[in-house]
C-alpha positions in Angstrom: 7.9 1.4 21.2 6.1 3.0 24.2 2.3 3.2 24.2 1.3 6.5 22.5 -1.1 8.8 24.5 -1.6 11.4 21.8 -2.8 11.6 18.2 0.0 11.4 15.6 -0.2 13.1 12.2 0.4 11.1 9.0 3.4 13.2 8.0 6.6 11.2 8.2 5.0 8.0 6.8 7.6 6.2 4.7 7.1 3.8 1.8 9.6 1.2 0.8 9.9 -1.8 -1.6 12.1 -4.8 -1.3 15.2 -4.7 -3.5 14.7 -7.6 -6.0 18.5 -8.0 -6.1 19.0 -8.1 -2.3 16.2 -9.9 -0.4 15.5 -8.2 2.9 16.9 -4.8 1.9 14.2 -2.2 1.3 14.5 0.9 -0.9 12.9 4.1 0.2 10.4 5.7 -2.2 11.1 9.3 -1.0 8.7 11.0 -3.4 5.5 9.1 -2.6 2.6 11.5 -2.0 -0.3 9.0 -1.8 -0.4 5.4 -0.9 -4.0 4.8 0.1 -5.2 2.4 2.7 -3.5 -0.8 3.8 -5.2 -3.6 5.7 -7.4 -6.6 5.5 -11.1 -5.9 4.9 -13.3 -8.9 4.8 -16.6 -9.5 3.2 -19.7 -10.9 4.9 -21.9 -13.8 4.0 -25.6 -13.9 4.9 -26.7 -17.1 6.7 -30.2 -16.1 7.8 -32.6 -19.0 8.0 -35.9 -18.5 6.2 -37.8 -18.1 9.5 -35.5 -15.4 10.9 -37.0 -12.0 11.6 -33.6 -10.3 11.1 -30.6 -11.1 8.8 -27.6 -13.0 10.2 -24.1 -12.9 8.9 -20.7 -14.7 9.2 -17.3 -13.4 8.2 -16.4 -14.3 4.5 -13.2 -14.0 2.5 -10.9 -11.1 2.9 -10.6 -9.0 -0.2 -7.0 -7.8 -0.9 -7.1 -4.2 -1.9 -6.1 -2.7 -5.2 -3.6 0.1 -4.8 -2.7 3.3 -6.6 0.6 4.7 -5.4 1.2 8.3 -6.5 4.6 10.0 -6.6 5.9 13.4 -7.5 7.4 12.6 -10.9 11.1 12.8 -10.4 12.9 11.2 -13.4 16.3 11.6 -11.7 15.3 9.5 -8.7 16.9 6.1 -9.4 14.8 4.3 -6.8 11.5 5.7 -8.2 12.6 4.9 -11.8 13.3 1.3 -10.7 9.9 1.0 -9.2 8.2 2.3 -12.3 10.2 -0.1 -14.5 9.0 -3.0 -12.2 5.4 -1.8 -12.7 6.0 -1.7 -16.5 7.4 -5.3 -16.3 4.4 -6.3 -14.2 6.7 -7.7 -11.5 5.7 -8.8 -8.0 7.2 -6.8 -5.1 7.2 -6.7 -1.3 6.1 -3.3 0.1 6.7 -2.0 3.6 5.1 1.1 5.1 6.4 2.7 8.3 3.9 5.0 10.0 5.0 7.7 12.5 3.0 6.1 15.3 5.2 3.1 15.2 3.1 0.7 13.1 4.7 -1.1 10.2 2.8 -3.0 7.5 4.4 -5.4 5.1 2.6 -7.1 2.1 3.3 -8.5 -1.3 1.9 -6.8 -4.4 1.5 -7.6 -8.1 2.4 -4.4 -10.0 0.5 -3.7 -13.2 1.5 -0.5 -15.1 1.7 3.2 -14.4 0.3 6.5 -15.6 1.9 9.9 -15.8 -1.0 11.9 -14.5 -2.6 14.9 -16.1 -0.6 18.0 -15.6 -2.1 21.0 -13.9 -0.8 24.6 -14.0 -0.7 24.9 -10.3 0.3 21.4 -9.2 3.3 19.1 -9.2 3.7 16.6 -12.0 2.8 13.1 -10.6 3.0 9.5 -11.7 0.8 6.6 -10.4 1.7 3.0 -10.2 -1.0 0.4 -10.0 -0.9 -2.7 -7.7 -3.0 -5.5 -6.3 -2.1 -7.0 -2.9 -1.4 -10.7 -2.8 -1.9 -12.8 0.3 -1.7 -11.7 3.9 -0.4 -8.5 5.4 2.0 -8.4 8.4 1.3 -5.8 11.0 4.1 -5.0 13.4 5.0 -2.2 15.9 8.5 -0.8 15.9 10.4 -1.2 19.1 
């Protein structure tokens, strides 16, 4: 992909999960409305000697993020229903996110349940799946 020289909106971001029956094939979760942040944020460890006038730090462990993935609740969407069933079963899943600026993130997650969210008179019905990232992320740029 060519270097971008303009800001890109988030619309067009696509969320996928790996088909557990066909490794390497990703299923598109077309009704995702919120996926939160993805990345690798580390903690810091203070290493200041007692005689120091200012605190000093080193990089500590990275903290895999917890994730809440929210969808428009579409019971007829077979891909979404499969993802919710995997969350109910507390399965592990590989997730891929393609951003419209060409970045792609892949990571493994442990799924752990779902909620049908509170209905509101003037809003779409939604469902949220809960997940915890496991291990490292992979950051790529689409060609």
